[in-house]
N, CA, C and O atoms as a printed pandas DataFrame, in Angstrom:
     atom_number atom_name residue_name chain_id  residue_number  x_coord  y_coord  z_coord
0              1         N          MET        A               1    5.296   -2.597    0.836
1              2        CA          MET        A               1    6.258   -1.816    1.568
2              3         C          MET        A               1    6.405   -2.441    2.949
3              4         O          MET        A               1    5.398   -2.781    3.570
4              5         N          PRO        A               2    7.634   -2.603    3.453
5              6        CA          PRO        A               2    7.826   -3.205    4.770
6              7         C          PRO        A               2    7.158   -2.373    5.859
7              8         O          PRO        A               2    7.104   -1.145    5.780
8              9         N          HIS        A               3    6.660   -3.055    6.860
9             10        CA          HIS        A               3    6.029   -2.378    7.984
10            11         C          HIS        A               3    7.081   -1.999    9.013
11            12         O          HIS        A               3    8.230   -2.433    8.935
12            13         N          SER        A               4    6.678   -1.191    9.967
13            14        CA          SER        A               4    7.595   -0.766   11.019
14            15         C          SER        A               4    8.173   -1.966   11.748
15            16         O          SER        A               4    7.606   -3.058   11.732
16            17         N          ALA        A               5    9.311   -1.740   12.384
17            18        CA          ALA        A               5    9.983   -2.815   13.120
18            19         C          ALA        A               5    9.015   -3.437   14.119
19            20         O          ALA        A               5    8.234   -2.739   14.767
20            21         N          GLN        A               6    9.078   -4.726   14.229
21            22        CA          GLN        A               6    8.216   -5.472   15.130
22            23         C          GLN        A               6    9.103   -6.253   16.079
23            24         O          GLN        A               6   10.028   -6.937   15.643
24            25         N          LEU        A               7    8.834   -6.158   17.361
25            26        CA          LEU        A               7    9.685   -6.798   18.350
26            27         C          LEU        A               7    9.320   -8.248   18.613
27            28         O          LEU        A               7   10.118   -8.981   19.198
28            29         N          ASN        A               8    8.140   -8.681   18.199
29            30        CA          ASN        A               8    7.766  -10.074   18.381
30            31         C          ASN        A               8    7.004  -10.548   17.155
31            32         O          ASN        A               8    6.562   -9.752   16.326
32            33         N          LEU        A               9    6.864  -11.848   17.061
33            34        CA          LEU        A               9    6.157  -12.438   15.933
34            35         C          LEU        A               9    4.758  -12.831   16.371
35            36         O          LEU        A               9    4.585  -13.457   17.416
36            37         N          ASP        A              10    3.777  -12.474   15.592
37            38        CA          ASP        A              10    2.394  -12.834   15.872
38            39         C          ASP        A              10    1.810  -13.421   14.598
39            40         O          ASP        A              10    1.452  -12.690   13.674
40            41         N          PHE        A              11    1.717  -14.733   14.554
41            42        CA          PHE        A              11    1.270  -15.417   13.348
42            43         C          PHE        A              11   -0.158  -15.935   13.468
43            44         O          PHE        A              11   -0.595  -16.720   12.627
44            45         N          ASP        A              12   -0.889  -15.517   14.488
45            46        CA          ASP        A              12   -2.269  -15.961   14.662
46            47         C          ASP        A              12   -2.385  -17.478   14.593
47            48         O          ASP        A              12   -3.337  -18.012   14.024
48            49         N          GLY        A              13   -1.419  -18.158   15.170
49            50        CA          GLY        A              13   -1.460  -19.605   15.218
50            51         C          GLY        A              13   -0.864  -20.304   14.017
51            52         O          GLY        A              13   -0.799  -21.534   14.001
52            53         N          ALA        A              14   -0.425  -19.569   13.011
53            54        CA          ALA        A              14    0.185  -20.200   11.838
54            55         C          ALA        A              14    1.513  -20.829   12.236
55            56         O          ALA        A              14    2.290  -20.239   12.987
56            57         N          ALA        A              15    1.763  -22.011   11.736
57            58        CA          ALA        A              15    3.028  -22.687   12.022
58            59         C          ALA        A              15    4.153  -21.984   11.274
59            60         O          ALA        A              15    3.993  -21.587   10.120
60            61         N          LEU        A              16    5.288  -21.837   11.942
61            62        CA          LEU        A              16    6.429  -21.201   11.283
62            63         C          LEU        A              16    6.827  -21.947   10.018
63            64         O          LEU        A              16    7.273  -21.330    9.050
64            65         N          ALA        A              17    6.673  -23.258   10.014
65            66        CA          ALA        A              17    7.034  -24.051    8.838
66            67         C          ALA        A              17    6.155  -23.716    7.638
67            68         O          ALA        A              17    6.533  -23.971    6.495
68            69         N          ASP        A              18    4.976  -23.141    7.901
69            70        CA          ASP        A              18    4.063  -22.767    6.819
70            71         C          ASP        A              18    4.185  -21.296    6.435
71            72         O          ASP        A              18    3.454  -20.816    5.569
72            73         N          THR        A              19    5.098  -20.588    7.072
73            74        CA          THR        A              19    5.261  -19.156    6.843
74            75         C          THR        A              19    6.405  -18.908    5.875
75            76         O          THR        A              19    7.484  -19.484    6.009
76            77         N          THR        A              20    6.157  -18.049    4.905
77            78        CA          THR        A              20    7.194  -17.680    3.944
78            79         C          THR        A              20    7.888  -16.421    4.438
79            80         O          THR        A              20    7.242  -15.432    4.787
80            81         N          PHE        A              21    9.211  -16.474    4.461
81            82        CA          PHE        A              21   10.033  -15.342    4.869
82            83         C          PHE        A              21   10.823  -14.852    3.667
83            84         O          PHE        A              21   11.207  -15.641    2.804
84            85         N          CYS        A              22   11.064  -13.553    3.613
85            86        CA          CYS        A              22   11.942  -12.995    2.592
86            87         C          CYS        A              22   13.061  -12.260    3.321
87            88         O          CYS        A              22   12.840  -11.225    3.951
88            89         N          VAL        A              23   14.258  -12.812    3.222
89            90        CA          VAL        A              23   15.431  -12.245    3.880
90            91         C          VAL        A              23   16.063  -11.264    2.903
91            92         O          VAL        A              23   16.500  -11.646    1.817
92            93         N          VAL        A              24   16.108   -9.994    3.300
93            94        CA          VAL        A              24   16.538   -8.913    2.414
94            95         C          VAL        A              24   17.803   -8.268    2.949
95            96         O          VAL        A              24   17.962   -8.087    4.156
96            97         N          ASP        A              25   18.699   -7.924    2.037
97            98        CA          ASP        A              25   19.895   -7.156    2.388
98            99         C          ASP        A              25   20.045   -6.039    1.372
99           100         O          ASP        A              25   20.027   -6.275    0.164
100          101         N          LEU        A              26   20.193   -4.825    1.872
101          102        CA          LEU        A              26   20.402   -3.667    1.011
102          103         C          LEU        A              26   21.793   -3.115    1.231
103          104         O          LEU        A              26   22.314   -3.129    2.347
104          105         N          GLU        A              27   22.386   -2.631    0.162
105          106        CA          GLU        A              27   23.573   -1.790    0.254
106          107         C          GLU        A              27   23.122   -0.418   -0.207
107          108         O          GLU        A              27   22.279   -0.297   -1.097
108          109         N          THR        A              28   23.686    0.615    0.403
109          110        CA          THR        A              28   23.244    1.977    0.106
110          111         C          THR        A              28   24.434    2.916   -0.030
111          112         O          THR        A              28   25.584    2.540    0.199
112          113         N          THR        A              29   24.121    4.139   -0.407
113          114        CA          THR        A              29   25.154    5.174   -0.471
114          115         C          THR        A              29   25.463    5.715    0.916
115          116         O          THR        A              29   26.321    6.585    1.068
116          117         N          GLY        A              30   24.766    5.205    1.930
117          118        CA          GLY        A              30   24.985    5.649    3.300
118          119         C          GLY        A              30   24.098    6.833    3.632
119          120         O          GLY        A              30   23.260    7.252    2.834
120          121         N          GLY        A              31   24.302    7.357    4.820
121          122        CA          GLY        A              31   23.512    8.505    5.238
122          123         C          GLY        A              31   22.099    8.121    5.609
123          124         O          GLY        A              31   21.809    6.968    5.930
124          125         N          SER        A              32   21.233    9.105    5.558
125          126        CA          SER        A              32   19.843    8.878    5.932
126          127         C          SER        A              32   19.054    8.342    4.745
127          128         O          SER        A              32   19.466    8.519    3.598
128          129         N          PRO        A              33   17.927    7.691    5.005
129          130        CA          PRO        A              33   17.088    7.213    3.909
130          131         C          PRO        A              33   16.558    8.347    3.028
131          132         O          PRO        A              33   16.219    8.129    1.865
132          133         N          THR        A              34   16.489    9.552    3.585
133          134        CA          THR        A              34   16.023   10.700    2.809
134          135         C          THR        A              34   17.056   11.134    1.783
135          136         O          THR        A              34   16.712   11.441    0.641
136          137         N          ASP        A              35   18.320   11.161    2.186
137          138        CA          ASP        A              35   19.389   11.641    1.303
138          139         C          ASP        A              35   20.120   10.519    0.586
139          140         O          ASP        A              35   20.585   10.707   -0.538
140          141         N          GLY        A              36   20.227    9.365    1.212
141          142        CA          GLY        A              36   20.943    8.245    0.618
142          143         C          GLY        A              36   20.066    7.477   -0.349
143          144         O          GLY        A              36   18.855    7.688   -0.419
144          145         N          ARG        A              37   20.694    6.586   -1.090
145          146        CA          ARG        A              37   19.968    5.770   -2.064
146          147         C          ARG        A              37   20.470    4.330   -2.011
147          148         O          ARG        A              37   21.586    4.066   -1.564
148          149         N          ILE        A              38   19.647    3.418   -2.465
149          150        CA          ILE        A              38   19.992    2.001   -2.533
150          151         C          ILE        A              38   20.925    1.778   -3.718
151          152         O          ILE        A              38   20.706    2.322   -4.800
152          153         N          THR        A              39   21.976    0.966   -3.506
153          154        CA          THR        A              39   22.899    0.621   -4.592
154          155         C          THR        A              39   22.829   -0.859   -4.965
155          156         O          THR        A              39   23.209   -1.236   -6.073
156          157         N          GLU        A              40   22.350   -1.690   -4.058
157          158        CA          GLU        A              40   22.231   -3.117   -4.352
158          159         C          GLU        A              40   21.138   -3.723   -3.483
159          160         O          GLU        A              40   20.975   -3.363   -2.317
160          161         N          ILE        A              41   20.396   -4.647   -4.076
161          162        CA          ILE        A              41   19.355   -5.384   -3.362
162          163         C          ILE        A              41   19.635   -6.873   -3.523
163          164         O          ILE        A              41   19.879   -7.360   -4.627
164          165         N          GLY        A              42   19.596   -7.579   -2.411
165          166        CA          GLY        A              42   19.678   -9.035   -2.437
166          167         C          GLY        A              42   18.564   -9.582   -1.568
167          168         O          GLY        A              42   18.310   -9.056   -0.485
168          169         N          ALA        A              43   17.897  -10.629   -2.026
169          170        CA          ALA        A              43   16.806  -11.207   -1.242
170          171         C          ALA        A              43   16.699  -12.703   -1.524
171          172         O          ALA        A              43   16.940  -13.166   -2.639
172          173         N          VAL        A              44   16.333  -13.438   -0.486
173          174        CA          VAL        A              44   16.093  -14.874   -0.600
174          175         C          VAL        A              44   14.755  -15.161    0.070
175          176         O          VAL        A              44   14.525  -14.768    1.213
176          177         N          LYS        A              45   13.886  -15.844   -0.645
177          178        CA          LYS        A              45   12.584  -16.224   -0.099
178          179         C          LYS        A              45   12.680  -17.676    0.364
179          180         O          LYS        A              45   13.108  -18.549   -0.391
180          181         N          VAL        A              46   12.272  -17.932    1.630
181          182        CA          VAL        A              46   12.375  -19.275    2.204
182          183         C          VAL        A              46   11.097  -19.660    2.944
183          184         O          VAL        A              46   10.376  -18.812    3.471
184          185         N          ARG        A              47   10.843  -20.966    2.965
185          186        CA          ARG        A              47    9.759  -21.527    3.767
186          187         C          ARG        A              47   10.208  -22.902    4.226
187          188         O          ARG        A              47   10.663  -23.715    3.422
188          189         N          ALA        A              48   10.079  -23.156    5.507
189          190        CA          ALA        A              48   10.436  -24.454    6.098
190          191         C          ALA        A              48   11.864  -24.855    5.737
191          192         O          ALA        A              48   12.143  -26.028    5.492
192          193         N          GLY        A              49   12.762  -23.878    5.706
193          194        CA          GLY        A              49   14.165  -24.149    5.419
194          195         C          GLY        A              49   14.482  -24.359    3.955
195          196         O          GLY        A              49   15.635  -24.609    3.606
196          197         N          GLU        A              50   13.484  -24.263    3.090
197          198        CA          GLU        A              50   13.694  -24.457    1.654
198          199         C          GLU        A              50   13.741  -23.107    0.946
199          200         O          GLU        A              50   12.876  -22.255    1.151
200          201         N          VAL        A              51   14.761  -22.926    0.113
201          202        CA          VAL        A              51   14.871  -21.696   -0.672
202          203         C          VAL        A              51   13.861  -21.765   -1.807
203          204         O          VAL        A              51   13.887  -22.686   -2.623
204          205         N          LEU        A              52   12.972  -20.779   -1.849
205          206        CA          LEU        A              52   11.931  -20.733   -2.874
206          207         C          LEU        A              52   12.340  -19.875   -4.064
207          208         O          LEU        A              52   11.825  -20.046   -5.169
208          209         N          GLY        A              53   13.269  -18.953   -3.832
209          210        CA          GLY        A              53   13.704  -18.080   -4.913
210          211         C          GLY        A              53   14.716  -17.075   -4.418
211          212         O          GLY        A              53   14.833  -16.824   -3.218
212          213         N          GLU        A              54   15.442  -16.505   -5.354
213          214        CA          GLU        A              54   16.451  -15.493   -5.037
214          215         C          GLU        A              54   16.266  -14.302   -5.965
215          216         O          GLU        A              54   15.853  -14.446   -7.116
216          217         N          PHE        A              55   16.581  -13.125   -5.439
217          218        CA          PHE        A              55   16.505  -11.888   -6.211
218          219         C          PHE        A              55   17.756  -11.079   -5.917
219          220         O          PHE        A              55   18.148  -10.930   -4.760
220          221         N          ARG        A              56   18.383  -10.555   -6.966
221          222        CA          ARG        A              56   19.571   -9.726   -6.773
222          223         C          ARG        A              56   19.683   -8.751   -7.923
223          224         O          ARG        A              56   19.529   -9.121   -9.087
224          225         N          THR        A              57   19.952   -7.497   -7.587
225          226        CA          THR        A              57   20.214   -6.499   -8.614
226          227         C          THR        A              57   21.007   -5.342   -8.024
227          228         O          THR        A              57   20.821   -4.961   -6.868
228          229         N          PHE        A              58   21.885   -4.798   -8.837
229          230        CA          PHE        A              58   22.445   -3.502   -8.503
230          231         C          PHE        A              58   21.360   -2.480   -8.789
231          232         O          PHE        A              58   20.428   -2.748   -9.548
232          233         N          VAL        A              59   21.482   -1.303   -8.177
233          234        CA          VAL        A              59   20.528   -0.218   -8.387
234          235         C          VAL        A              59   21.322    1.048   -8.668
235          236         O          VAL        A              59   22.250    1.385   -7.933
236          237         N          ASP        A              60   20.952    1.747   -9.736
237          238        CA          ASP        A              60   21.585    3.033  -10.041
238          239         C          ASP        A              60   21.067    4.053   -9.036
239          240         O          ASP        A              60   19.886    4.399   -9.072
240          241         N          PRO        A              61   21.929    4.548   -8.131
241          242        CA          PRO        A              61   21.459    5.471   -7.106
242          243         C          PRO        A              61   21.248    6.898   -7.616
243          244         O          PRO        A              61   20.734    7.750   -6.892
244          245         N          GLU        A              62   21.643    7.153   -8.855
245          246        CA          GLU        A              62   21.507    8.483   -9.458
246          247         C          GLU        A              62   22.209    9.561   -8.633
247          248         O          GLU        A              62   21.813   10.727   -8.632
248          249         N          GLN        A              63   23.256    9.141   -7.938
249          250        CA          GLN        A              63   24.114   10.059   -7.192
250          251         C          GLN        A              63   25.448    9.354   -7.002
251          252         O          GLN        A              63   25.520    8.126   -7.063
252          253         N          PRO        A              64   26.498   10.121   -6.772
253          254        CA          PRO        A              64   27.810    9.489   -6.580
254          255         C          PRO        A              64   27.821    8.580   -5.346
255          256         O          PRO        A              64   27.159    8.850   -4.344
256          257         N          ILE        A              65   28.590    7.505   -5.452
257          258        CA          ILE        A              65   28.796    6.622   -4.305
258          259         C          ILE        A              65   30.030    7.130   -3.564
259          260         O          ILE        A              65   31.113    7.181   -4.146
260          261         N          PRO        A              66   29.890    7.506   -2.297
261          262        CA          PRO        A              66   31.043    8.004   -1.547
262          263         C          PRO        A              66   32.174    6.975   -1.498
263          264         O          PRO        A              66   31.930    5.769   -1.461
264          265         N          ALA        A              67   33.397    7.465   -1.499
265          266        CA          ALA        A              67   34.574    6.586   -1.506
266          267         C          ALA        A              67   34.558    5.607   -0.332
267          268         O          ALA        A              67   34.910    4.439   -0.499
268          269         N          PHE        A              68   34.155    6.065    0.847
269          270        CA          PHE        A              68   34.163    5.164    2.005
270          271         C          PHE        A              68   33.122    4.050    1.849
271          272         O          PHE        A              68   33.303    2.961    2.393
272          273         N          ILE        A              69   32.049    4.307    1.123
273          274        CA          ILE        A              69   31.048    3.272    0.864
274          275         C          ILE        A              69   31.600    2.251   -0.122
275          276         O          ILE        A              69   31.355    1.054    0.019
276          277         N          THR        A              70   32.346    2.719   -1.121
277          278        CA          THR        A              70   32.989    1.791   -2.058
278          279         C          THR        A              70   33.974    0.897   -1.317
279          280         O          THR        A              70   34.047   -0.301   -1.588
280          281         N          VAL        A              71   34.730    1.467   -0.387
281          282        CA          VAL        A              71   35.664    0.664    0.411
282          283         C          VAL        A              71   34.891   -0.347    1.262
283          284         O          VAL        A              71   35.294   -1.505    1.370
284          285         N          LEU        A              72   33.795    0.082    1.857
285          286        CA          LEU        A              72   32.998   -0.770    2.742
286          287         C          LEU        A              72   32.287   -1.896    1.989
287          288         O          LEU        A              72   32.271   -3.038    2.447
288          289         N          THR        A              73   31.695   -1.570    0.827
289          290        CA          THR        A              73   30.846   -2.534    0.115
290          291         C          THR        A              73   31.486   -3.131   -1.129
291          292         O          THR        A              73   31.071   -4.189   -1.603
292          293         N          GLY        A              74   32.496   -2.450   -1.656
293          294        CA          GLY        A              74   33.096   -2.893   -2.914
294          295         C          GLY        A              74   32.308   -2.462   -4.138
295          296         O          GLY        A              74   32.676   -2.806   -5.261
296          297         N          ILE        A              75   31.230   -1.714   -3.942
297          298        CA          ILE        A              75   30.379   -1.282   -5.057
298          299         C          ILE        A              75   30.879    0.057   -5.587
299          300         O          ILE        A              75   31.039    1.020   -4.838
300          301         N          THR        A              76   31.120    0.094   -6.892
301          302        CA          THR        A              76   31.613    1.309   -7.544
302          303         C          THR        A              76   30.533    1.910   -8.436
303          304         O          THR        A              76   29.537    1.263   -8.758
304          305         N          GLY        A              77   30.752    3.151   -8.822
305          306        CA          GLY        A              77   29.847    3.814   -9.751
306          307         C          GLY        A              77   29.729    3.071  -11.068
307          308         O          GLY        A              77   28.653    3.017  -11.662
308          309         N          ARG        A              78   30.811    2.511  -11.515
309          310        CA          ARG        A              78   30.804    1.757  -12.773
310          311         C          ARG        A              78   29.895    0.526  -12.674
311          312         O          ARG        A              78   29.231    0.158  -13.643
312          313         N          MET        A              79   29.871   -0.098  -11.508
313          314        CA          MET        A              79   29.062   -1.311  -11.325
314          315         C          MET        A              79   27.559   -1.021  -11.398
315          316         O          MET        A              79   26.778   -1.892  -11.782
316          317         N          VAL        A              80   27.158    0.189  -11.033
317          318        CA          VAL        A              80   25.728    0.518  -10.987
318          319         C          VAL        A              80   25.262    1.389  -12.146
319          320         O          VAL        A              80   24.068    1.661  -12.273
320          321         N          GLN        A              81   26.186    1.829  -12.989
321          322        CA          GLN        A              81   25.825    2.822  -14.010
322          323         C          GLN        A              81   24.757    2.340  -14.994
323          324         O          GLN        A              81   23.980    3.156  -15.490
324          325         N          ASP        A              82   24.698    1.062  -15.286
325          326        CA          ASP        A              82   23.689    0.539  -16.212
326          327         C          ASP        A              82   22.595   -0.256  -15.504
327          328         O          ASP        A              82   21.789   -0.929  -16.147
328          329         N          ALA        A              83   22.574   -0.172  -14.184
329          330        CA          ALA        A              83   21.585   -0.912  -13.392
330          331         C          ALA        A              83   20.239   -0.185  -13.424
331          332         O          ALA        A              83   20.183    1.006  -13.731
332          333         N          PRO        A              84   19.157   -0.899  -13.107
333          334        CA          PRO        A              84   17.858   -0.223  -13.035
334          335         C          PRO        A              84   17.853    0.815  -11.916
335          336         O          PRO        A              84   18.522    0.647  -10.896
336          337         N          ARG        A              85   17.101    1.872  -12.115
337          338        CA          ARG        A              85   16.920    2.885  -11.068
338          339         C          ARG        A              85   15.919    2.357  -10.043
339          340         O          ARG        A              85   15.241    1.355  -10.272
340          341         N          GLU        A              86   15.841    3.059   -8.899
341          342        CA          GLU        A              86   14.979    2.572   -7.822
342          343         C          GLU        A              86   13.519    2.452   -8.261
343          344         O          GLU        A              86   12.806    1.584   -7.758
344          345         N          ALA        A              87   13.058    3.292   -9.178
345          346        CA          ALA        A              87   11.668    3.237   -9.635
346          347         C          ALA        A              87   11.348    1.917  -10.331
347          348         O          ALA        A              87   10.181    1.541  -10.439
348          349         N          VAL        A              88   12.372    1.214  -10.802
349          350        CA          VAL        A              88   12.202   -0.098  -11.426
350          351         C          VAL        A              88   12.592   -1.207  -10.450
351          352         O          VAL        A              88   11.868   -2.191  -10.300
352          353         N          ALA        A              89   13.738   -1.045   -9.788
353          354        CA          ALA        A              89   14.287   -2.109   -8.942
354          355         C          ALA        A              89   13.447   -2.379   -7.699
355          356         O          ALA        A              89   13.225   -3.538   -7.348
356          357         N          VAL        A              90   12.978   -1.336   -7.031
357          358        CA          VAL        A              90   12.224   -1.541   -5.788
358          359         C          VAL        A              90   10.890   -2.248   -6.049
359          360         O          VAL        A              90   10.561   -3.180   -5.316
360          361         N          PRO        A              91   10.105   -1.850   -7.058
361          362        CA          PRO        A              91    8.894   -2.631   -7.343
362          363         C          PRO        A              91    9.196   -4.089   -7.706
363          364         O          PRO        A              91    8.406   -4.978   -7.386
364          365         N          MET        A              92   10.323   -4.342   -8.366
365          366        CA          MET        A              92   10.712   -5.724   -8.659
366          367         C          MET        A              92   10.919   -6.498   -7.358
367          368         O          MET        A              92   10.478   -7.641   -7.237
368          369         N          LEU        A              93   11.592   -5.873   -6.382
369          370        CA          LEU        A              93   11.788   -6.522   -5.083
370          371         C          LEU        A              93   10.452   -6.770   -4.397
371          372         O          LEU        A              93   10.205   -7.865   -3.893
372          373         N          LEU        A              94    9.595   -5.764   -4.377
373          374        CA          LEU        A              94    8.307   -5.907   -3.695
374          375         C          LEU        A              94    7.455   -6.996   -4.343
375          376         O          LEU        A              94    6.767   -7.741   -3.645
376          377         N          ASP        A              95    7.496   -7.093   -5.659
377          378        CA          ASP        A              95    6.787   -8.177   -6.348
378          379         C          ASP        A              95    7.366   -9.531   -5.943
379          380         O          ASP        A              95    6.625  -10.484   -5.703
380          381         N          PHE        A              96    8.693   -9.609   -5.870
381          382        CA          PHE        A              96    9.353  -10.850   -5.461
382          383         C          PHE        A              96    8.944  -11.231   -4.036
383          384         O          PHE        A              96    8.653  -12.394   -3.757
384          385         N          MET        A              97    8.925  -10.242   -3.138
385          386        CA          MET        A              97    8.585  -10.501   -1.737
386          387         C          MET        A              97    7.147  -10.976   -1.573
387          388         O          MET        A              97    6.867  -11.852   -0.755
388          389         N          GLY        A              98    6.244  -10.402   -2.344
389          390        CA          GLY        A              98    4.832  -10.744   -2.183
390          391         C          GLY        A              98    4.377  -10.478   -0.763
391          392         O          GLY        A              98    4.633   -9.404   -0.218
392          393         N          ASP        A              99    3.703  -11.449   -0.158
393          394        CA          ASP        A              99    3.226  -11.265    1.218
394          395         C          ASP        A              99    4.113  -11.970    2.242
395          396         O          ASP        A              99    3.689  -12.233    3.367
396          397         N          ALA        A             100    5.340  -12.272    1.845
397          398        CA          ALA        A             100    6.285  -12.921    2.759
398          399         C          ALA        A             100    6.631  -11.989    3.920
399          400         O          ALA        A             100    6.541  -10.767    3.800
400          401         N          VAL        A             101    7.020  -12.578    5.028
401          402        CA          VAL        A             101    7.462  -11.819    6.196
402          403         C          VAL        A             101    8.853  -11.257    5.904
403          404         O          VAL        A             101    9.766  -12.001    5.544
404          405         N          PHE        A             102    9.009   -9.952    6.059
405          406        CA          PHE        A             102   10.271   -9.254    5.816
406          407         C          PHE        A             102   11.244   -9.544    6.948
407          408         O          PHE        A             102   10.914   -9.369    8.121
408          409         N          VAL        A             103   12.451   -9.992    6.591
409          410        CA          VAL        A             103   13.510  -10.281    7.556
410          411         C          VAL        A             103   14.778   -9.605    7.059
411          412         O          VAL        A             103   15.090   -9.661    5.870
412          413         N          ALA        A             104   15.509   -8.966    7.969
413          414        CA          ALA        A             104   16.788   -8.348    7.608
414          415         C          ALA        A             104   17.665   -8.298    8.846
415          416         O          ALA        A             104   17.166   -8.210    9.968
416          417         N          HIS        A             105   18.976   -8.354    8.637
417          418        CA          HIS        A             105   19.922   -8.280    9.753
418          419         C          HIS        A             105   19.753   -6.958   10.487
419          420         O          HIS        A             105   19.668   -6.936   11.715
420          421         N          ASN        A             106   19.703   -5.870    9.754
421          422        CA          ASN        A             106   19.503   -4.548   10.337
422          423         C          ASN        A             106   18.167   -4.029    9.816
423          424         O          ASN        A             106   18.119   -3.083    9.030
424          425         N          ALA        A             107   17.083   -4.662   10.264
425          426        CA          ALA        A             107   15.750   -4.402    9.721
426          427         C          ALA        A             107   15.335   -2.932    9.768
427          428         O          ALA        A             107   14.782   -2.445    8.781
428          429         N          PRO        A             108   15.569   -2.200   10.855
429          430        CA          PRO        A             108   15.157   -0.796   10.842
430          431         C          PRO        A             108   15.846    0.004    9.729
431          432         O          PRO        A             108   15.206    0.817    9.062
432          433         N          TYR        A             109   17.136   -0.224    9.532
433          434        CA          TYR        A             109   17.882    0.495    8.491
434          435         C          TYR        A             109   17.336    0.143    7.111
435          436         O          TYR        A             109   16.986    1.030    6.333
436          437         N          ASP        A             110   17.264   -1.151    6.808
437          438        CA          ASP        A             110   16.824   -1.575    5.481
438          439         C          ASP        A             110   15.368   -1.192    5.226
439          440         O          ASP        A             110   15.042   -0.711    4.141
440          441         N          SER        A             111   14.496   -1.395    6.198
441          442        CA          SER        A             111   13.085   -1.065    5.973
442          443         C          SER        A             111   12.886    0.437    5.827
443          444         O          SER        A             111   12.027    0.867    5.058
444          445         N          ASN        A             112   13.660    1.245    6.546
445          446        CA          ASN        A             112   13.542    2.697    6.386
446          447         C          ASN        A             112   13.986    3.143    5.001
447          448         O          ASN        A             112   13.378    4.043    4.422
448          449         N          PHE        A             113   15.041    2.527    4.453
449          450        CA          PHE        A             113   15.458    2.854    3.087
450          451         C          PHE        A             113   14.391    2.420    2.087
451          452         O          PHE        A             113   14.106    3.149    1.137
452          453         N          LEU        A             114   13.801    1.249    2.285
453          454        CA          LEU        A             114   12.741    0.800    1.376
454          455         C          LEU        A             114   11.519    1.709    1.456
455          456         O          LEU        A             114   10.932    2.049    0.429
456          457         N          LYS        A             115   11.134    2.101    2.658
457          458        CA          LYS        A             115    9.987    3.005    2.818
458          459         C          LYS        A             115   10.243    4.335    2.130
459          460         O          LYS        A             115    9.369    4.845    1.428
460          461         N          ALA        A             116   11.432    4.906    2.321
461          462        CA          ALA        A             116   11.760    6.188    1.684
462          463         C          ALA        A             116   11.744    6.050    0.168
463          464         O          ALA        A             116   11.266    6.939   -0.536
464          465         N          SER        A             117   12.262    4.947   -0.328
465          466        CA          SER        A             117   12.261    4.700   -1.764
466          467         C          SER        A             117   10.831    4.591   -2.285
467          468         O          SER        A             117   10.499    5.177   -3.316
468          469         N          CYS        A             118    9.993    3.850   -1.583
469          470        CA          CYS        A             118    8.594    3.703   -1.997
470          471         C          CYS        A             118    7.885    5.053   -2.027
471          472         O          CYS        A             118    7.090    5.318   -2.929
472          473         N          GLU        A             119    8.167    5.895   -1.058
473          474        CA          GLU        A             119    7.565    7.230   -1.043
474          475         C          GLU        A             119    8.030    8.048   -2.239
475          476         O          GLU        A             119    7.227    8.736   -2.871
476          477         N          ARG        A             120    9.327    7.979   -2.557
477          478        CA          ARG        A             120    9.860    8.750   -3.695
478          479         C          ARG        A             120    9.235    8.323   -5.013
479          480         O          ARG        A             120    8.970    9.156   -5.879
480          481         N          ILE        A             121    8.998    7.025   -5.166
481          482        CA          ILE        A             121    8.493    6.530   -6.450
482          483         C          ILE        A             121    6.969    6.418   -6.473
483          484         O          ILE        A             121    6.388    6.004   -7.477
484          485         N          GLY        A             122    6.326    6.787   -5.366
485          486        CA          GLY        A             122    4.869    6.770   -5.316
486          487         C          GLY        A             122    4.268    5.384   -5.223
487          488         O          GLY        A             122    3.145    5.160   -5.677
488          489         N          HIS        A             123    5.004    4.450   -4.638
489          490        CA          HIS        A             123    4.510    3.077   -4.476
490          491         C          HIS        A             123    3.864    2.942   -3.112
491          492         O          HIS        A             123    4.465    3.290   -2.096
492          493         N          GLN        A             124    2.646    2.440   -3.089
493          494        CA          GLN        A             124    1.909    2.287   -1.823
494          495         C          GLN        A             124    2.376    1.075   -1.072
495          496         O          GLN        A             124    1.870    0.789    0.013
């Protein structure tokens, strides 16, 4: 599970070139992490500028996607109807991430949605 937002990097002397990062992007139904749900997960794992792997899946949010979110993201209910639910998709992401450093454009938003999801599914 991603840790709270961190304002600086502390690698205990580890070279950045030796550090694995996982760049994550979530799309959601909007709202708060308590009420909203993840609709899509995209992630790229990198080290020293080399892509080590990619992960992407739609997620069935088990709730309607608001019209304004469909306009914003292009994601429709039909696109997610056969996708894995968060209880399957989020552990898949966490397995993919491993011990990589979590990176996101809007890290507080994405990490809060991941934390709420982990709490709902009982993932430590």
